[in-house]
C-alpha positions in Angstrom: -118.9 -86.6 6.4 -121.7 -85.9 8.7 -123.4 -82.5 9.5 -125.4 -81.7 12.6 -128.4 -79.2 12.9 -127.9 -76.5 15.5 -130.4 -73.9 16.6 -128.7 -70.7 17.6 -130.6 -67.7 18.9 -128.7 -64.5 18.4 -128.4 -61.4 20.7 -131.4 -59.8 18.9 -133.6 -62.8 19.7 -133.6 -64.2 16.0 -133.4 -68.0 15.7 -130.9 -69.4 13.1 -131.1 -73.1 12.3 -127.7 -74.0 10.7 -125.8 -77.2 9.6 -122.4 -77.6 10.9 -119.8 -80.2 9.8 -118.5 -82.7 12.4 -115.3 -83.6 10.3 -113.6 -80.2 10.3 -112.6 -79.9 14.0 -114.8 -76.8 14.5 -116.3 -75.4 17.7 -119.5 -73.6 18.2 -117.8 -70.1 18.2 -116.4 -70.8 14.8 -119.9 -71.9 13.5 -121.4 -68.7 14.8 -118.7 -66.7 13.1 -118.8 -68.6 9.8 -122.6 -68.1 9.4 -122.2 -64.4 10.5 -124.8 -64.8 13.2 -123.3 -61.9 15.2 -121.6 -58.7 13.9 -118.0 -59.3 12.9 -115.5 -58.6 15.6 -118.1 -59.4 18.5 -117.6 -63.1 18.8 -114.3 -65.0 19.4 -112.3 -61.9 19.9 -109.4 -64.0 21.6 -109.5 -66.4 18.7 -110.9 -69.4 20.7 -108.4 -69.4 23.6 -111.1 -69.2 26.5 -109.7 -65.7 27.3 -112.4 -63.3 26.5 -115.9 -64.7 27.0 -117.1 -62.9 23.8 -118.5 -66.3 22.6 -120.5 -67.1 25.9 -123.7 -68.7 25.2 -126.5 -70.2 27.0 -127.1 -74.0 26.4 -131.0 -74.4 26.2 -131.1 -78.0 25.4 -130.3 -81.2 27.4 -127.2 -82.2 25.5 -124.4 -83.9 27.3 -121.4 -81.6 27.0 -117.9 -82.3 28.3 -117.3 -80.6 31.6 -115.8 -77.1 31.5 -112.1 -76.9 31.9 -110.6 -74.9 34.6 -109.6 -72.1 32.1 -113.3 -71.9 30.9 -114.6 -71.9 34.5 -112.1 -69.1 35.4 -113.2 -67.0 32.4 -116.9 -67.5 33.1 -116.2 -66.4 36.7 -115.1 -63.0 35.5 -117.6 -62.6 32.6 -120.9 -60.6 32.6 -124.4 -62.0 32.2 -123.3 -65.6 33.4 -126.1 -68.1 34.1 -126.2 -71.7 35.3 -126.1 -72.9 31.7 -123.4 -70.6 30.5 -120.6 -72.0 28.3 -117.9 -70.6 26.0 -118.7 -71.5 22.5 -115.1 -71.8 21.7 -114.9 -74.8 24.1 -117.7 -76.7 22.6 -116.4 -79.0 19.8 -118.9 -79.8 17.1 -119.7 -83.5 17.3 -122.5 -85.9 16.1 -123.7 -85.9 19.7 -124.7 -82.1 19.4 -127.4 -82.7 16.7 -130.3 -80.5 17.7 -128.3 -78.4 20.2 -130.1 -75.2 21.2 -128.0 -72.3 22.4 -128.5 -68.6 22.8 -125.7 -66.2 22.4 -125.1 -64.2 25.7 -125.4 -60.3 25.6 -122.2 -58.4 25.0 -120.4 -57.3 28.0 
């Protein structure tokens, strides 16, 4: 089992440094929810189906991520507060390559 360290800044500007397992098939949205970084019911409303953008975050580090799917791009095109570095946390699987990833959770819609 291997854990990675993630640096997540919440919507209030507070930094959370957390450990996330790479062997549980989790995604970034699930990590944010499991550590209760944001209030319950405000992240992952659609359950991780790329249908609500409640888990939108800004990738602040230079990590190589898989390209956004057509579904993710479509959701981001309709979301609020979208930036060049916006991604949906539910579409970022936790892998060893993400060690040290820095993200900021986007404001609520």
